BADRENDREN-838767 format. One record per residue: residue in one letter; x, z, y of N, C-alpha, C in turn; residue number from 1. Coordinates in pm, whole numbers. Each point is the difference from the previous one (the first is absolute). Layout:
N
aa:nu:nw:nv:cau:caw:cav:cu:cw:cv:i
a:X:Z:Y:X:Z:Y:X:Z:Y:NUM
...
***
This chain:
139
aa:nu:nw:nv:cau:caw:cav:cu:cw:cv:i
m:1840:-317:-100:5:-7:-160:-45:-154:-45:1
l:85:-19:-90:2:-147:-74:26:30:-153:2
s:-91:-114:-53:15:46:-159:-14:-158:-55:3
k:67:-14:-94:-20:-147:-108:-5:38:-117:4
k:-93:-49:-83:-11:10:-147:72:-121:-51:5
i:76:46:-112:79:-84:-76:-31:31:-148:6
n:-80:-83:-75:-29:31:-136:-101:146:15:7
n:80:88:-88:-65:143:2:67:85:91:8
k:65:-29:101:98:82:72:-42:-41:150:9
i:-10:97:71:-32:-9:138:113:61:97:10
l:57:-81:79:113:41:77:-24:37:128:11
v:11:126:68:-41:72:93:130:9:119:12
r:-61:-9:121:64:38:128:-83:75:74:13
v:50:127:60:-84:80:74:96:4:98:14
d:-70:-20:146:76:4:109:28:109:80:15
k:80:11:93:34:123:108:-133:30:48:16
g:-23:138:-8:-130:65:57:-109:13:-54:17
e:11:-81:-143:-136:32:-84:22:117:-107:18
e:-106:29:-32:5:100:-83:-15:-57:-165:19
l:78:63:-72:40:-77:-117:-99:12:-121:20
v:-66:147:-16:-90:-7:-116:-112:-82:38:21
e:-70:27:138:-104:-99:27:26:-144:-11:22
s:118:-43:33:18:-139:-28:17:-38:-149:23
l:64:72:-88:-2:-4:-150:-142:19:-36:24
m:-77:86:43:-145:-32:-55:-74:-145:66:25
k:47:-13:111:-112:-129:50:54:-103:-96:26
i:121:-23:-64:52:-106:-34:-48:8:-176:27
c:-23:102:-48:-52:22:-109:-151:-26:-21:28
k:-69:21:90:-135:-17:11:-11:-152:47:29
e:76:-59:100:-12:-144:5:35:-104:-130:30
y:105:48:-88:27:-79:-114:-96:65:-111:31
n:-90:99:11:-83:63:-111:103:49:-132:32
v:96:79:64:84:45:-102:-61:145:-82:33
k:-31:9:-106:-75:85:-78:97:82:-56:34
l:116:-55:-75:115:89:-73:140:-51:67:35
g:93:52:33:128:-38:31:84:81:18:36
m:139:-72:39:122:91:16:45:-40:165:37
i:42:90:59:58:-11:145:131:65:11:38
s:98:-86:32:132:51:25:38:-56:161:39
g:78:58:63:66:-72:134:117:104:36:40
i:55:-69:139:79:75:79:-12:-48:133:41
g:54:90:112:-7:-37:139:40:139:68:42
a:-73:2:126:40:91:82:-125:70:96:43
t:21:132:8:-143:82:67:71:98:88:44
n:-52:29:119:21:89:98:-116:120:-23:45
k:-105:-15:-59:-86:95:-1:-47:0:-147:46
v:3:126:-66:-43:-23:-173:-58:143:-36:47
k:-105:17:-67:-47:106:-38:-11:-27:-168:48
v:64:104:-65:18:28:-121:-49:127:-82:49
g:-42:3:-100:-90:110:-68:87:49:-115:50
l:-55:131:-62:82:30:-118:-136:63:-86:51
f:-27:-1:-79:-111:56:-81:39:122:-69:52
d:-58:93:49:1:130:-61:-78:39:-118:53
v:27:-5:-135:-33:-9:-120:-103:167:-27:54
e:66:81:55:-77:142:-7:-112:11:88:55
k:15:-71:117:-123:19:110:-83:-130:-14:56
k:58:-92:-59:-88:-114:-31:-33:-67:151:57
q:103:-6:70:-4:-79:133:133:-48:75:58
y:-48:-117:62:147:-50:92:35:89:101:59
f:130:-13:31:56:82:89:86:-107:69:60
s:-28:-76:136:62:-92:68:67:34:121:61
n:108:-80:20:87:13:132:19:-113:69:62
e:15:-3:101:17:-126:103:127:5:65:63
f:85:-132:-24:121:1:84:4:-125:88:64
n:51:37:126:2:-96:106:137:-22:38:65
k:77:-87:-64:127:-50:14:49:-139:-55:66
n:72:-63:13:56:-125:-76:34:21:-128:67
f:-61:-59:-76:18:-16:-173:9:-116:-50:68
e:96:-41:-107:-7:-98:-103:-75:22:-94:69
i:-111:-93:-28:-76:43:-113:83:-86:-119:70
t:83:113:-88:60:-41:-108:-69:-60:-96:71
s:-115:86:-33:-86:-69:-107:-142:45:35:72
l:-116:-95:-41:-114:29:-13:-61:-35:-107:73
l:-64:84:-103:-43:-41:-123:-151:67:-25:74
g:-75:-107:-53:-140:53:-14:-65:-76:-86:75
n:-143:31:0:-95:-90:-90:-120:-27:74:76
v:-91:-78:-71:-123:-29:58:-88:12:-73:77
s:-129:75:-23:-128:-22:-90:-91:18:89:78
t:-129:67:-63:-98:8:69:-67:136:-22:79
m:-83:41:107:-87:121:-42:-116:-14:57:80
t:-110:3:-69:-127:-28:31:-25:-126:62:81
n:55:-123:-78:7:-121:53:58:-47:136:82
e:83:96:33:78:-18:143:142:14:-51:83
t:95:-71:79:135:-45:-12:98:165:40:84
y:59:35:-107:54:163:4:157:-66:-8:85
l:81:65:103:144:3:-10:43:108:-16:86
h:113:9:-84:84:100:-26:120:-25:17:87
l:60:70:110:140:-75:67:115:148:1:88
h:113:-50:-35:96:107:25:123:-72:87:89
i:71:75:85:106:-67:67:100:96:28:90
n:129:-45:-1:125:54:21:62:-31:145:91
v:45:47:81:41:-26:134:130:64:25:92
c:90:-51:70:154:26:18:7:-4:141:93
d:61:142:92:45:-16:122:125:-49:12:94
d:59:20:151:114:-57:27:132:82:-43:95
k:-45:110:-49:134:66:-71:-34:-21:-169:96
h:-71:-67:-40:-17:-56:-143:-101:115:-67:97
n:-37:96:47:-86:103:-55:-131:-102:-22:98
c:-41:23:-154:-104:-67:-36:-106:105:-76:99
f:-123:-19:38:-94:73:-59:-132:-81:-3:100
g:-108:52:-77:-119:-101:-23:-114:80:-59:101
g:-87:-62:-50:-128:73:-63:-103:-108:6:102
h:-133:55:19:-121:-90:-6:0:-31:146:103
l:-34:-152:9:-34:-56:112:-116:-1:63:104
n:-24:57:134:-131:28:42:-4:-110:131:105
h:106:18:38:2:-105:145:144:-27:40:106
a:3:-115:43:123:-49:71:9:-132:96:107
i:41:37:122:-1:-118:86:130:-76:-7:108
i:-3:-130:-25:107:-63:-7:70:-36:116:109
s:139:15:27:104:1:121:64:-127:-1:110
a:7:-77:-86:80:-128:-14:-91:-98:-90:111
t:9:27:-118:-72:-88:-88:-21:74:-141:112
f:-55:-30:-92:-49:14:-107:-15:-112:-94:113
e:85:-10:-120:-16:-118:-86:-15:54:-113:114
g:-131:-38:-101:-22:37:-99:-62:-120:-91:115
f:-49:66:-110:-61:-94:-115:-94:96:-77:116
i:-122:-94:7:-105:62:-94:-15:-70:-137:117
e:26:45:-95:-26:-54:-153:-130:6:-45:118
i:-90:-107:-10:-133:-4:-49:-16:17:-145:119
i:-42:90:-63:-48:22:-156:-155:-46:-14:120
d:11:-100:-55:-147:-56:-48:-92:96:-104:121
d:-39:109:61:-86:105:-39:-59:101:87:122
e:-54:93:-27:-67:98:83:34:134:-71:123
i:18:102:98:26:128:-49:-57:94:116:124
d:-113:87:-49:-66:75:116:61:137:-32:125
r:-10:92:111:25:115:5:-127:127:12:126
e:34:94:-55:-80:125:15:52:103:26:127
f:-47:123:81:37:127:14:6:66:-86:128
s:114:78:-48:27:103:-100:-11:129:74:129
n:-112:81:-61:-2:143:58:157:62:-66:130
d:25:-23:-78:95:74:-86:157:-22:60:131
v:32:-104:57:110:-38:59:-25:-14:169:132
g:-113:-31:47:-20:15:136:29:-139:45:133
l:13:-88:-75:40:-159:79:-108:-88:-64:134
n:-3:-112:69:-71:-146:-43:115:-63:-113:135
l:-45:9:-122:79:-50:-114:-57:-129:-57:136
m:82:-98:-54:-30:-118:-44:-74:41:-119:137
k:-123:-96:-24:-89:42:-123:23:-146:-90:138
f:16:47:-139:44:-136:-83:-146:-38:-86:139
***
């Protein structure tokens, strides 16, 4: 994993065999990112994605173990109880160009991941909503 900060942006490269969410979390902590946006592309051969069931108020996840292009990773950085909080969604595509996605739980990089973290000079905390069943941004 490598990173470089230029003004309010951090360029990120996550290498083969590294776990993506963990790597992005380390980078955000290293640069003390309290609020920001994340985007990127790359490749994975092991990915776990979830879908939130609004009626049951819980995530249901599936893990997939084959070669995928990461066609889009989008997300945000905030805090919850003074800790870095990542909310990431991912779309992946297989060798037949079937695409699917959801909430990113875990991904092992199979070639590389290239991304950007845009730092917003502010701070937004989260709190759990009993009504929705999620950790929501509080303003």
